[in-house]
DOLODO-583413 format. One record per atom (N, C-alpha, C): y, x negated, z; residue in three letters; residue number from 1; atom name. Coordinates in nm, 2 decimals, decimal comma. Layout:
<recs>
<rec><y>Y</y><x>X</x><z>Z</z><residuo>ALA</residuo><num>NUM</num><atomo>CA</atomo></rec>
...
</recs>
This chain:
<recs>
<rec><y>5,70</y><x>-14,88</x><z>1,41</z><residuo>MET</residuo><num>1</num><atomo>N</atomo></rec>
<rec><y>5,53</y><x>-14,88</x><z>1,26</z><residuo>MET</residuo><num>1</num><atomo>CA</atomo></rec>
<rec><y>5,56</y><x>-14,98</x><z>1,28</z><residuo>MET</residuo><num>1</num><atomo>C</atomo></rec>
<rec><y>5,38</y><x>-15,09</x><z>1,24</z><residuo>LYS</residuo><num>2</num><atomo>N</atomo></rec>
<rec><y>5,35</y><x>-15,20</x><z>1,26</z><residuo>LYS</residuo><num>2</num><atomo>CA</atomo></rec>
<rec><y>5,40</y><x>-15,22</x><z>1,13</z><residuo>LYS</residuo><num>2</num><atomo>C</atomo></rec>
<rec><y>5,39</y><x>-15,38</x><z>1,10</z><residuo>SER</residuo><num>3</num><atomo>N</atomo></rec>
<rec><y>5,34</y><x>-15,36</x><z>0,97</z><residuo>SER</residuo><num>3</num><atomo>CA</atomo></rec>
<rec><y>5,28</y><x>-15,31</x><z>0,86</z><residuo>SER</residuo><num>3</num><atomo>C</atomo></rec>
<rec><y>5,34</y><x>-15,24</x><z>0,73</z><residuo>PRO</residuo><num>4</num><atomo>N</atomo></rec>
<rec><y>5,25</y><x>-15,20</x><z>0,65</z><residuo>PRO</residuo><num>4</num><atomo>CA</atomo></rec>
<rec><y>5,14</y><x>-15,30</x><z>0,53</z><residuo>PRO</residuo><num>4</num><atomo>C</atomo></rec>
<rec><y>5,02</y><x>-15,38</x><z>0,52</z><residuo>LYS</residuo><num>5</num><atomo>N</atomo></rec>
<rec><y>4,93</y><x>-15,31</x><z>0,42</z><residuo>LYS</residuo><num>5</num><atomo>CA</atomo></rec>
<rec><y>4,94</y><x>-15,35</x><z>0,30</z><residuo>LYS</residuo><num>5</num><atomo>C</atomo></rec>
<rec><y>4,88</y><x>-15,40</x><z>0,21</z><residuo>VAL</residuo><num>6</num><atomo>N</atomo></rec>
<rec><y>4,90</y><x>-15,33</x><z>0,08</z><residuo>VAL</residuo><num>6</num><atomo>CA</atomo></rec>
<rec><y>4,75</y><x>-15,40</x><z>0,01</z><residuo>VAL</residuo><num>6</num><atomo>C</atomo></rec>
<rec><y>4,76</y><x>-15,31</x><z>-0,05</z><residuo>ILE</residuo><num>7</num><atomo>N</atomo></rec>
<rec><y>4,63</y><x>-15,31</x><z>-0,15</z><residuo>ILE</residuo><num>7</num><atomo>CA</atomo></rec>
<rec><y>4,62</y><x>-15,29</x><z>-0,30</z><residuo>ILE</residuo><num>7</num><atomo>C</atomo></rec>
<rec><y>4,61</y><x>-15,29</x><z>-0,43</z><residuo>SER</residuo><num>8</num><atomo>N</atomo></rec>
<rec><y>4,65</y><x>-15,33</x><z>-0,52</z><residuo>SER</residuo><num>8</num><atomo>CA</atomo></rec>
<rec><y>4,50</y><x>-15,30</x><z>-0,64</z><residuo>SER</residuo><num>8</num><atomo>C</atomo></rec>
<rec><y>4,48</y><x>-15,17</x><z>-0,68</z><residuo>ILE</residuo><num>9</num><atomo>N</atomo></rec>
<rec><y>4,40</y><x>-15,15</x><z>-0,78</z><residuo>ILE</residuo><num>9</num><atomo>CA</atomo></rec>
<rec><y>4,45</y><x>-15,14</x><z>-0,91</z><residuo>ILE</residuo><num>9</num><atomo>C</atomo></rec>
<rec><y>4,38</y><x>-15,23</x><z>-1,01</z><residuo>GLY</residuo><num>10</num><atomo>N</atomo></rec>
<rec><y>4,42</y><x>-15,19</x><z>-1,11</z><residuo>GLY</residuo><num>10</num><atomo>CA</atomo></rec>
<rec><y>4,37</y><x>-15,11</x><z>-1,17</z><residuo>GLY</residuo><num>10</num><atomo>C</atomo></rec>
<rec><y>4,45</y><x>-15,11</x><z>-1,30</z><residuo>ILE</residuo><num>11</num><atomo>N</atomo></rec>
<rec><y>4,40</y><x>-14,91</x><z>-1,33</z><residuo>ILE</residuo><num>11</num><atomo>CA</atomo></rec>
<rec><y>4,46</y><x>-15,04</x><z>-1,52</z><residuo>ILE</residuo><num>11</num><atomo>C</atomo></rec>
<rec><y>4,38</y><x>-14,97</x><z>-1,59</z><residuo>ARG</residuo><num>12</num><atomo>N</atomo></rec>
<rec><y>4,38</y><x>-14,95</x><z>-1,79</z><residuo>ARG</residuo><num>12</num><atomo>CA</atomo></rec>
<rec><y>4,40</y><x>-14,82</x><z>-1,80</z><residuo>ARG</residuo><num>12</num><atomo>C</atomo></rec>
<rec><y>4,40</y><x>-14,75</x><z>-1,78</z><residuo>GLU</residuo><num>13</num><atomo>N</atomo></rec>
<rec><y>4,46</y><x>-14,58</x><z>-1,80</z><residuo>GLU</residuo><num>13</num><atomo>CA</atomo></rec>
<rec><y>4,52</y><x>-14,54</x><z>-1,74</z><residuo>GLU</residuo><num>13</num><atomo>C</atomo></rec>
<rec><y>4,63</y><x>-14,45</x><z>-1,83</z><residuo>LEU</residuo><num>14</num><atomo>N</atomo></rec>
<rec><y>4,73</y><x>-14,35</x><z>-1,73</z><residuo>LEU</residuo><num>14</num><atomo>CA</atomo></rec>
<rec><y>4,71</y><x>-14,26</x><z>-1,68</z><residuo>LEU</residuo><num>14</num><atomo>C</atomo></rec>
<rec><y>4,58</y><x>-14,25</x><z>-1,74</z><residuo>SER</residuo><num>15</num><atomo>N</atomo></rec>
<rec><y>4,58</y><x>-14,09</x><z>-1,61</z><residuo>SER</residuo><num>15</num><atomo>CA</atomo></rec>
<rec><y>4,48</y><x>-14,14</x><z>-1,53</z><residuo>SER</residuo><num>15</num><atomo>C</atomo></rec>
<rec><y>4,45</y><x>-14,23</x><z>-1,51</z><residuo>HIS</residuo><num>16</num><atomo>N</atomo></rec>
<rec><y>4,37</y><x>-14,31</x><z>-1,38</z><residuo>HIS</residuo><num>16</num><atomo>CA</atomo></rec>
<rec><y>4,51</y><x>-14,31</x><z>-1,29</z><residuo>HIS</residuo><num>16</num><atomo>C</atomo></rec>
<rec><y>4,59</y><x>-14,33</x><z>-1,31</z><residuo>GLN</residuo><num>17</num><atomo>N</atomo></rec>
<rec><y>4,65</y><x>-14,37</x><z>-1,24</z><residuo>GLN</residuo><num>17</num><atomo>CA</atomo></rec>
<rec><y>4,72</y><x>-14,29</x><z>-1,17</z><residuo>GLN</residuo><num>17</num><atomo>C</atomo></rec>
<rec><y>4,72</y><x>-14,20</x><z>-1,23</z><residuo>LYS</residuo><num>18</num><atomo>N</atomo></rec>
<rec><y>4,72</y><x>-14,01</x><z>-1,20</z><residuo>LYS</residuo><num>18</num><atomo>CA</atomo></rec>
<rec><y>4,70</y><x>-13,96</x><z>-1,09</z><residuo>LYS</residuo><num>18</num><atomo>C</atomo></rec>
<rec><y>4,57</y><x>-14,01</x><z>-1,13</z><residuo>VAL</residuo><num>19</num><atomo>N</atomo></rec>
<rec><y>4,41</y><x>-13,94</x><z>-1,03</z><residuo>VAL</residuo><num>19</num><atomo>CA</atomo></rec>
<rec><y>4,45</y><x>-14,03</x><z>-0,94</z><residuo>VAL</residuo><num>19</num><atomo>C</atomo></rec>
<rec><y>4,49</y><x>-14,12</x><z>-0,91</z><residuo>ILE</residuo><num>20</num><atomo>N</atomo></rec>
<rec><y>4,51</y><x>-14,25</x><z>-0,80</z><residuo>ILE</residuo><num>20</num><atomo>CA</atomo></rec>
<rec><y>4,61</y><x>-14,17</x><z>-0,66</z><residuo>ILE</residuo><num>20</num><atomo>C</atomo></rec>
<rec><y>4,72</y><x>-14,15</x><z>-0,76</z><residuo>LEU</residuo><num>21</num><atomo>N</atomo></rec>
<rec><y>4,83</y><x>-14,13</x><z>-0,69</z><residuo>LEU</residuo><num>21</num><atomo>CA</atomo></rec>
<rec><y>4,86</y><x>-14,01</x><z>-0,63</z><residuo>LEU</residuo><num>21</num><atomo>C</atomo></rec>
<rec><y>4,75</y><x>-13,87</x><z>-0,73</z><residuo>ALA</residuo><num>22</num><atomo>N</atomo></rec>
<rec><y>4,75</y><x>-13,75</x><z>-0,64</z><residuo>ALA</residuo><num>22</num><atomo>CA</atomo></rec>
<rec><y>4,63</y><x>-13,77</x><z>-0,54</z><residuo>ALA</residuo><num>22</num><atomo>C</atomo></rec>
<rec><y>4,56</y><x>-13,84</x><z>-0,55</z><residuo>ALA</residuo><num>23</num><atomo>N</atomo></rec>
<rec><y>4,44</y><x>-13,84</x><z>-0,48</z><residuo>ALA</residuo><num>23</num><atomo>CA</atomo></rec>
<rec><y>4,52</y><x>-13,93</x><z>-0,32</z><residuo>ALA</residuo><num>23</num><atomo>C</atomo></rec>
<rec><y>4,61</y><x>-14,05</x><z>-0,36</z><residuo>TRP</residuo><num>24</num><atomo>N</atomo></rec>
<rec><y>4,70</y><x>-14,10</x><z>-0,22</z><residuo>TRP</residuo><num>24</num><atomo>CA</atomo></rec>
<rec><y>4,77</y><x>-13,96</x><z>-0,14</z><residuo>TRP</residuo><num>24</num><atomo>C</atomo></rec>
<rec><y>4,80</y><x>-13,87</x><z>-0,22</z><residuo>TYR</residuo><num>25</num><atomo>N</atomo></rec>
<rec><y>4,96</y><x>-13,86</x><z>-0,19</z><residuo>TYR</residuo><num>25</num><atomo>CA</atomo></rec>
<rec><y>4,84</y><x>-13,73</x><z>-0,08</z><residuo>TYR</residuo><num>25</num><atomo>C</atomo></rec>
<rec><y>4,73</y><x>-13,72</x><z>-0,14</z><residuo>ASN</residuo><num>26</num><atomo>N</atomo></rec>
<rec><y>4,66</y><x>-13,58</x><z>-0,09</z><residuo>ASN</residuo><num>26</num><atomo>CA</atomo></rec>
<rec><y>4,61</y><x>-13,64</x><z>0,09</z><residuo>ASN</residuo><num>26</num><atomo>C</atomo></rec>
<rec><y>4,55</y><x>-13,76</x><z>0,08</z><residuo>PHE</residuo><num>27</num><atomo>N</atomo></rec>
<rec><y>4,50</y><x>-13,87</x><z>0,19</z><residuo>PHE</residuo><num>27</num><atomo>CA</atomo></rec>
<rec><y>4,61</y><x>-13,87</x><z>0,28</z><residuo>PHE</residuo><num>27</num><atomo>C</atomo></rec>
<rec><y>4,75</y><x>-13,92</x><z>0,24</z><residuo>LEU</residuo><num>28</num><atomo>N</atomo></rec>
<rec><y>4,83</y><x>-13,91</x><z>0,31</z><residuo>LEU</residuo><num>28</num><atomo>CA</atomo></rec>
<rec><y>4,90</y><x>-13,79</x><z>0,39</z><residuo>LEU</residuo><num>28</num><atomo>C</atomo></rec>
<rec><y>4,89</y><x>-13,67</x><z>0,29</z><residuo>LYS</residuo><num>29</num><atomo>N</atomo></rec>
<rec><y>4,90</y><x>-13,57</x><z>0,35</z><residuo>LYS</residuo><num>29</num><atomo>CA</atomo></rec>
<rec><y>4,81</y><x>-13,52</x><z>0,47</z><residuo>LYS</residuo><num>29</num><atomo>C</atomo></rec>
<rec><y>4,65</y><x>-13,52</x><z>0,45</z><residuo>GLU</residuo><num>30</num><atomo>N</atomo></rec>
<rec><y>4,60</y><x>-13,50</x><z>0,52</z><residuo>GLU</residuo><num>30</num><atomo>CA</atomo></rec>
<rec><y>4,61</y><x>-13,59</x><z>0,67</z><residuo>GLU</residuo><num>30</num><atomo>C</atomo></rec>
<rec><y>4,61</y><x>-13,75</x><z>0,65</z><residuo>SER</residuo><num>31</num><atomo>N</atomo></rec>
<rec><y>4,63</y><x>-13,80</x><z>0,77</z><residuo>SER</residuo><num>31</num><atomo>CA</atomo></rec>
<rec><y>4,76</y><x>-13,73</x><z>0,80</z><residuo>SER</residuo><num>31</num><atomo>C</atomo></rec>
<rec><y>4,86</y><x>-13,69</x><z>0,77</z><residuo>PHE</residuo><num>32</num><atomo>N</atomo></rec>
<rec><y>4,99</y><x>-13,68</x><z>0,87</z><residuo>PHE</residuo><num>32</num><atomo>CA</atomo></rec>
<rec><y>4,96</y><x>-13,53</x><z>0,93</z><residuo>PHE</residuo><num>32</num><atomo>C</atomo></rec>
<rec><y>4,89</y><x>-13,46</x><z>0,90</z><residuo>ASP</residuo><num>33</num><atomo>N</atomo></rec>
<rec><y>4,83</y><x>-13,35</x><z>0,91</z><residuo>ASP</residuo><num>33</num><atomo>CA</atomo></rec>
<rec><y>4,77</y><x>-13,35</x><z>1,04</z><residuo>ASP</residuo><num>33</num><atomo>C</atomo></rec>
<rec><y>4,68</y><x>-13,47</x><z>1,05</z><residuo>GLN</residuo><num>34</num><atomo>N</atomo></rec>
<rec><y>4,53</y><x>-13,50</x><z>1,22</z><residuo>GLN</residuo><num>34</num><atomo>CA</atomo></rec>
<rec><y>4,66</y><x>-13,56</x><z>1,21</z><residuo>GLN</residuo><num>34</num><atomo>C</atomo></rec>
<rec><y>4,77</y><x>-13,63</x><z>1,22</z><residuo>LYS</residuo><num>35</num><atomo>N</atomo></rec>
<rec><y>4,81</y><x>-13,70</x><z>1,29</z><residuo>LYS</residuo><num>35</num><atomo>CA</atomo></rec>
<rec><y>4,80</y><x>-13,84</x><z>1,32</z><residuo>LYS</residuo><num>35</num><atomo>C</atomo></rec>
<rec><y>4,74</y><x>-13,91</x><z>1,19</z><residuo>LYS</residuo><num>36</num><atomo>N</atomo></rec>
<rec><y>4,66</y><x>-14,07</x><z>1,14</z><residuo>LYS</residuo><num>36</num><atomo>CA</atomo></rec>
<rec><y>4,82</y><x>-14,08</x><z>1,16</z><residuo>LYS</residuo><num>36</num><atomo>C</atomo></rec>
<rec><y>4,96</y><x>-14,02</x><z>1,14</z><residuo>CYS</residuo><num>37</num><atomo>N</atomo></rec>
<rec><y>5,04</y><x>-14,11</x><z>1,08</z><residuo>CYS</residuo><num>37</num><atomo>CA</atomo></rec>
<rec><y>5,18</y><x>-14,05</x><z>1,10</z><residuo>CYS</residuo><num>37</num><atomo>C</atomo></rec>
<rec><y>5,30</y><x>-14,08</x><z>1,12</z><residuo>THR</residuo><num>38</num><atomo>N</atomo></rec>
<rec><y>5,44</y><x>-14,04</x><z>1,19</z><residuo>THR</residuo><num>38</num><atomo>CA</atomo></rec>
<rec><y>5,49</y><x>-13,99</x><z>1,03</z><residuo>THR</residuo><num>38</num><atomo>C</atomo></rec>
<rec><y>5,56</y><x>-13,88</x><z>1,08</z><residuo>GLY</residuo><num>39</num><atomo>N</atomo></rec>
<rec><y>5,66</y><x>-13,85</x><z>0,91</z><residuo>GLY</residuo><num>39</num><atomo>CA</atomo></rec>
<rec><y>5,72</y><x>-13,97</x><z>0,83</z><residuo>GLY</residuo><num>39</num><atomo>C</atomo></rec>
<rec><y>5,77</y><x>-14,06</x><z>0,95</z><residuo>ASP</residuo><num>40</num><atomo>N</atomo></rec>
<rec><y>5,85</y><x>-14,13</x><z>0,86</z><residuo>ASP</residuo><num>40</num><atomo>CA</atomo></rec>
<rec><y>5,75</y><x>-14,23</x><z>0,81</z><residuo>ASP</residuo><num>40</num><atomo>C</atomo></rec>
<rec><y>5,67</y><x>-14,26</x><z>0,86</z><residuo>GLU</residuo><num>41</num><atomo>N</atomo></rec>
<rec><y>5,51</y><x>-14,30</x><z>0,81</z><residuo>GLU</residuo><num>41</num><atomo>CA</atomo></rec>
<rec><y>5,49</y><x>-14,28</x><z>0,66</z><residuo>GLU</residuo><num>41</num><atomo>C</atomo></rec>
<rec><y>5,44</y><x>-14,17</x><z>0,64</z><residuo>PHE</residuo><num>42</num><atomo>N</atomo></rec>
<rec><y>5,42</y><x>-14,06</x><z>0,54</z><residuo>PHE</residuo><num>42</num><atomo>CA</atomo></rec>
<rec><y>5,51</y><x>-14,06</x><z>0,39</z><residuo>PHE</residuo><num>42</num><atomo>C</atomo></rec>
<rec><y>5,69</y><x>-14,05</x><z>0,49</z><residuo>THR</residuo><num>43</num><atomo>N</atomo></rec>
<rec><y>5,73</y><x>-14,13</x><z>0,36</z><residuo>THR</residuo><num>43</num><atomo>CA</atomo></rec>
<rec><y>5,76</y><x>-14,27</x><z>0,33</z><residuo>THR</residuo><num>43</num><atomo>C</atomo></rec>
<rec><y>5,71</y><x>-14,34</x><z>0,42</z><residuo>GLU</residuo><num>44</num><atomo>N</atomo></rec>
<rec><y>5,69</y><x>-14,49</x><z>0,35</z><residuo>GLU</residuo><num>44</num><atomo>CA</atomo></rec>
<rec><y>5,58</y><x>-14,53</x><z>0,27</z><residuo>GLU</residuo><num>44</num><atomo>C</atomo></rec>
<rec><y>5,47</y><x>-14,44</x><z>0,34</z><residuo>PHE</residuo><num>45</num><atomo>N</atomo></rec>
<rec><y>5,36</y><x>-14,49</x><z>0,25</z><residuo>PHE</residuo><num>45</num><atomo>CA</atomo></rec>
<rec><y>5,31</y><x>-14,46</x><z>0,12</z><residuo>PHE</residuo><num>45</num><atomo>C</atomo></rec>
<rec><y>5,44</y><x>-14,36</x><z>0,09</z><residuo>LEU</residuo><num>46</num><atomo>N</atomo></rec>
<rec><y>5,39</y><x>-14,24</x><z>-0,04</z><residuo>LEU</residuo><num>46</num><atomo>CA</atomo></rec>
<rec><y>5,48</y><x>-14,39</x><z>-0,16</z><residuo>LEU</residuo><num>46</num><atomo>C</atomo></rec>
<rec><y>5,55</y><x>-14,45</x><z>-0,14</z><residuo>LYS</residuo><num>47</num><atomo>N</atomo></rec>
<rec><y>5,66</y><x>-14,54</x><z>-0,20</z><residuo>LYS</residuo><num>47</num><atomo>CA</atomo></rec>
<rec><y>5,53</y><x>-14,63</x><z>-0,26</z><residuo>LYS</residuo><num>47</num><atomo>C</atomo></rec>
<rec><y>5,49</y><x>-14,58</x><z>-0,43</z><residuo>ALA</residuo><num>48</num><atomo>N</atomo></rec>
<rec><y>5,43</y><x>-14,68</x><z>-0,43</z><residuo>ALA</residuo><num>48</num><atomo>CA</atomo></rec>
<rec><y>5,43</y><x>-14,74</x><z>-0,56</z><residuo>ALA</residuo><num>48</num><atomo>C</atomo></rec>
<rec><y>5,43</y><x>-14,90</x><z>-0,54</z><residuo>ASN</residuo><num>49</num><atomo>N</atomo></rec>
<rec><y>5,47</y><x>-15,01</x><z>-0,64</z><residuo>ASN</residuo><num>49</num><atomo>CA</atomo></rec>
<rec><y>5,38</y><x>-14,99</x><z>-0,80</z><residuo>ASN</residuo><num>49</num><atomo>C</atomo></rec>
<rec><y>5,45</y><x>-15,03</x><z>-0,90</z><residuo>VAL</residuo><num>50</num><atomo>N</atomo></rec>
<rec><y>5,38</y><x>-15,00</x><z>-1,03</z><residuo>VAL</residuo><num>50</num><atomo>CA</atomo></rec>
<rec><y>5,44</y><x>-15,14</x><z>-1,06</z><residuo>VAL</residuo><num>50</num><atomo>C</atomo></rec>
<rec><y>5,34</y><x>-15,23</x><z>-1,14</z><residuo>MET</residuo><num>51</num><atomo>N</atomo></rec>
<rec><y>5,31</y><x>-15,36</x><z>-1,12</z><residuo>MET</residuo><num>51</num><atomo>CA</atomo></rec>
<rec><y>5,27</y><x>-15,39</x><z>-1,31</z><residuo>MET</residuo><num>51</num><atomo>C</atomo></rec>
<rec><y>5,30</y><x>-15,45</x><z>-1,39</z><residuo>TYR</residuo><num>52</num><atomo>N</atomo></rec>
<rec><y>5,21</y><x>-15,45</x><z>-1,52</z><residuo>TYR</residuo><num>52</num><atomo>CA</atomo></rec>
<rec><y>5,15</y><x>-15,61</x><z>-1,55</z><residuo>TYR</residuo><num>52</num><atomo>C</atomo></rec>
<rec><y>5,05</y><x>-15,64</x><z>-1,56</z><residuo>ASP</residuo><num>53</num><atomo>N</atomo></rec>
<rec><y>4,94</y><x>-15,73</x><z>-1,55</z><residuo>ASP</residuo><num>53</num><atomo>CA</atomo></rec>
<rec><y>4,99</y><x>-15,80</x><z>-1,72</z><residuo>ASP</residuo><num>53</num><atomo>C</atomo></rec>
<rec><y>5,01</y><x>-15,90</x><z>-1,78</z><residuo>LEU</residuo><num>54</num><atomo>N</atomo></rec>
<rec><y>5,02</y><x>-15,89</x><z>-1,86</z><residuo>LEU</residuo><num>54</num><atomo>CA</atomo></rec>
<rec><y>4,86</y><x>-15,95</x><z>-1,87</z><residuo>LEU</residuo><num>54</num><atomo>C</atomo></rec>
<rec><y>4,86</y><x>-16,09</x><z>-1,85</z><residuo>ASP</residuo><num>55</num><atomo>N</atomo></rec>
<rec><y>4,71</y><x>-16,13</x><z>-1,84</z><residuo>ASP</residuo><num>55</num><atomo>CA</atomo></rec>
<rec><y>4,57</y><x>-16,06</x><z>-1,83</z><residuo>ASP</residuo><num>55</num><atomo>C</atomo></rec>
<rec><y>4,59</y><x>-15,95</x><z>-1,74</z><residuo>LYS</residuo><num>56</num><atomo>N</atomo></rec>
<rec><y>4,48</y><x>-15,92</x><z>-1,75</z><residuo>LYS</residuo><num>56</num><atomo>CA</atomo></rec>
<rec><y>4,51</y><x>-15,75</x><z>-1,84</z><residuo>LYS</residuo><num>56</num><atomo>C</atomo></rec>
<rec><y>4,62</y><x>-15,70</x><z>-1,88</z><residuo>ASP</residuo><num>57</num><atomo>N</atomo></rec>
<rec><y>4,64</y><x>-15,61</x><z>-2,02</z><residuo>ASP</residuo><num>57</num><atomo>CA</atomo></rec>
<rec><y>4,66</y><x>-15,43</x><z>-1,89</z><residuo>ASP</residuo><num>57</num><atomo>C</atomo></rec>
<rec><y>4,69</y><x>-15,50</x><z>-1,74</z><residuo>GLN</residuo><num>58</num><atomo>N</atomo></rec>
<rec><y>4,61</y><x>-15,32</x><z>-1,66</z><residuo>GLN</residuo><num>58</num><atomo>CA</atomo></rec>
<rec><y>4,74</y><x>-15,29</x><z>-1,62</z><residuo>GLN</residuo><num>58</num><atomo>C</atomo></rec>
<rec><y>4,79</y><x>-15,21</x><z>-1,55</z><residuo>ILE</residuo><num>59</num><atomo>N</atomo></rec>
<rec><y>4,87</y><x>-15,15</x><z>-1,43</z><residuo>ILE</residuo><num>59</num><atomo>CA</atomo></rec>
<rec><y>4,80</y><x>-15,22</x><z>-1,32</z><residuo>ILE</residuo><num>59</num><atomo>C</atomo></rec>
<rec><y>4,88</y><x>-15,30</x><z>-1,22</z><residuo>GLU</residuo><num>60</num><atomo>N</atomo></rec>
<rec><y>4,85</y><x>-15,31</x><z>-1,05</z><residuo>GLU</residuo><num>60</num><atomo>CA</atomo></rec>
<rec><y>4,91</y><x>-15,19</x><z>-0,97</z><residuo>GLU</residuo><num>60</num><atomo>C</atomo></rec>
<rec><y>4,85</y><x>-15,12</x><z>-0,96</z><residuo>LEU</residuo><num>61</num><atomo>N</atomo></rec>
<rec><y>4,93</y><x>-14,99</x><z>-0,86</z><residuo>LEU</residuo><num>61</num><atomo>CA</atomo></rec>
<rec><y>4,93</y><x>-15,03</x><z>-0,72</z><residuo>LEU</residuo><num>61</num><atomo>C</atomo></rec>
<rec><y>5,06</y><x>-15,04</x><z>-0,59</z><residuo>MET</residuo><num>62</num><atomo>N</atomo></rec>
<rec><y>4,97</y><x>-15,11</x><z>-0,51</z><residuo>MET</residuo><num>62</num><atomo>CA</atomo></rec>
<rec><y>5,02</y><x>-15,01</x><z>-0,42</z><residuo>MET</residuo><num>62</num><atomo>C</atomo></rec>
<rec><y>4,97</y><x>-14,98</x><z>-0,32</z><residuo>LEU</residuo><num>63</num><atomo>N</atomo></rec>
<rec><y>4,99</y><x>-14,86</x><z>-0,21</z><residuo>LEU</residuo><num>63</num><atomo>CA</atomo></rec>
<rec><y>5,04</y><x>-14,94</x><z>-0,09</z><residuo>LEU</residuo><num>63</num><atomo>C</atomo></rec>
<rec><y>5,07</y><x>-14,95</x><z>-0,01</z><residuo>SER</residuo><num>64</num><atomo>N</atomo></rec>
<rec><y>5,07</y><x>-14,89</x><z>0,14</z><residuo>SER</residuo><num>64</num><atomo>CA</atomo></rec>
<rec><y>5,15</y><x>-14,89</x><z>0,25</z><residuo>SER</residuo><num>64</num><atomo>C</atomo></rec>
<rec><y>5,03</y><x>-14,92</x><z>0,32</z><residuo>GLY</residuo><num>65</num><atomo>N</atomo></rec>
<rec><y>5,02</y><x>-14,82</x><z>0,48</z><residuo>GLY</residuo><num>65</num><atomo>CA</atomo></rec>
<rec><y>4,92</y><x>-14,91</x><z>0,58</z><residuo>GLY</residuo><num>65</num><atomo>C</atomo></rec>
<rec><y>4,91</y><x>-14,91</x><z>0,67</z><residuo>SER</residuo><num>66</num><atomo>N</atomo></rec>
<rec><y>4,82</y><x>-14,90</x><z>0,78</z><residuo>SER</residuo><num>66</num><atomo>CA</atomo></rec>
<rec><y>4,68</y><x>-15,01</x><z>0,74</z><residuo>SER</residuo><num>66</num><atomo>C</atomo></rec>
<rec><y>4,67</y><x>-15,03</x><z>0,78</z><residuo>GLU</residuo><num>67</num><atomo>N</atomo></rec>
<rec><y>4,49</y><x>-15,13</x><z>0,79</z><residuo>GLU</residuo><num>67</num><atomo>CA</atomo></rec>
<rec><y>4,39</y><x>-15,03</x><z>0,77</z><residuo>GLU</residuo><num>67</num><atomo>C</atomo></rec>
<rec><y>4,43</y><x>-14,92</x><z>0,92</z><residuo>GLN</residuo><num>68</num><atomo>N</atomo></rec>
<rec><y>4,32</y><x>-14,82</x><z>0,90</z><residuo>GLN</residuo><num>68</num><atomo>CA</atomo></rec>
<rec><y>4,35</y><x>-14,75</x><z>0,78</z><residuo>GLN</residuo><num>68</num><atomo>C</atomo></rec>
<rec><y>4,45</y><x>-14,69</x><z>0,82</z><residuo>LEU</residuo><num>69</num><atomo>N</atomo></rec>
<rec><y>4,49</y><x>-14,59</x><z>0,69</z><residuo>LEU</residuo><num>69</num><atomo>CA</atomo></rec>
<rec><y>4,40</y><x>-14,62</x><z>0,48</z><residuo>LEU</residuo><num>69</num><atomo>C</atomo></rec>
<rec><y>4,46</y><x>-14,76</x><z>0,49</z><residuo>LEU</residuo><num>70</num><atomo>N</atomo></rec>
<rec><y>4,42</y><x>-14,83</x><z>0,40</z><residuo>LEU</residuo><num>70</num><atomo>CA</atomo></rec>
<rec><y>4,23</y><x>-14,83</x><z>0,38</z><residuo>LEU</residuo><num>70</num><atomo>C</atomo></rec>
<rec><y>4,24</y><x>-14,84</x><z>0,45</z><residuo>GLU</residuo><num>71</num><atomo>N</atomo></rec>
<rec><y>4,00</y><x>-14,86</x><z>0,45</z><residuo>GLU</residuo><num>71</num><atomo>CA</atomo></rec>
<rec><y>4,01</y><x>-14,74</x><z>0,43</z><residuo>GLU</residuo><num>71</num><atomo>C</atomo></rec>
<rec><y>4,03</y><x>-14,62</x><z>0,47</z><residuo>GLU</residuo><num>72</num><atomo>N</atomo></rec>
<rec><y>4,03</y><x>-14,47</x><z>0,50</z><residuo>GLU</residuo><num>72</num><atomo>CA</atomo></rec>
<rec><y>4,03</y><x>-14,43</x><z>0,39</z><residuo>GLU</residuo><num>72</num><atomo>C</atomo></rec>
<rec><y>4,17</y><x>-14,47</x><z>0,32</z><residuo>PHE</residuo><num>73</num><atomo>N</atomo></rec>
<rec><y>4,16</y><x>-14,45</x><z>0,15</z><residuo>PHE</residuo><num>73</num><atomo>CA</atomo></rec>
<rec><y>4,02</y><x>-14,54</x><z>0,07</z><residuo>PHE</residuo><num>73</num><atomo>C</atomo></rec>
<rec><y>4,01</y><x>-14,62</x><z>0,08</z><residuo>LYS</residuo><num>74</num><atomo>N</atomo></rec>
<rec><y>3,94</y><x>-14,74</x><z>-0,05</z><residuo>LYS</residuo><num>74</num><atomo>CA</atomo></rec>
<rec><y>3,79</y><x>-14,61</x><z>-0,02</z><residuo>LYS</residuo><num>74</num><atomo>C</atomo></rec>
<rec><y>3,81</y><x>-14,64</x><z>0,11</z><residuo>LYS</residuo><num>75</num><atomo>N</atomo></rec>
<rec><y>3,58</y><x>-14,53</x><z>0,12</z><residuo>LYS</residuo><num>75</num><atomo>CA</atomo></rec>
<rec><y>3,60</y><x>-14,43</x><z>0,12</z><residuo>LYS</residuo><num>75</num><atomo>C</atomo></rec>
<rec><y>3,68</y><x>-14,34</x><z>0,06</z><residuo>SER</residuo><num>76</num><atomo>N</atomo></rec>
<rec><y>3,72</y><x>-14,22</x><z>0,00</z><residuo>SER</residuo><num>76</num><atomo>CA</atomo></rec>
<rec><y>3,74</y><x>-14,18</x><z>-0,09</z><residuo>SER</residuo><num>76</num><atomo>C</atomo></rec>
<rec><y>3,82</y><x>-14,32</x><z>-0,16</z><residuo>ILE</residuo><num>77</num><atomo>N</atomo></rec>
<rec><y>3,82</y><x>-14,29</x><z>-0,33</z><residuo>ILE</residuo><num>77</num><atomo>CA</atomo></rec>
<rec><y>3,68</y><x>-14,39</x><z>-0,37</z><residuo>ILE</residuo><num>77</num><atomo>C</atomo></rec>
<rec><y>3,67</y><x>-14,54</x><z>-0,33</z><residuo>PHE</residuo><num>78</num><atomo>N</atomo></rec>
<rec><y>3,55</y><x>-14,58</x><z>-0,43</z><residuo>PHE</residuo><num>78</num><atomo>CA</atomo></rec>
<rec><y>3,40</y><x>-14,59</x><z>-0,34</z><residuo>PHE</residuo><num>78</num><atomo>C</atomo></rec>
<rec><y>3,41</y><x>-14,57</x><z>-0,19</z><residuo>GLY</residuo><num>79</num><atomo>N</atomo></rec>
<rec><y>3,25</y><x>-14,54</x><z>-0,10</z><residuo>GLY</residuo><num>79</num><atomo>CA</atomo></rec>
<rec><y>3,29</y><x>-14,61</x><z>-0,04</z><residuo>GLY</residuo><num>79</num><atomo>C</atomo></rec>
</recs>
């Protein structure tokens, strides 16, 4: 497995975090089903780090994955 990349998404509402995490899971599941990632990568990429940024008063949700998967996910979520 190549070294994974990370994207950070700033979130102010807990409900938004739930939606993004659900979308990430569904996206990864579809990617696994389409053989775009291995079972080990699927399991590893499901792990999301969450930090609180005091300066911005928001949660930073950090998702890891291959560069291609992260780009596809950003396009599917943010257009």
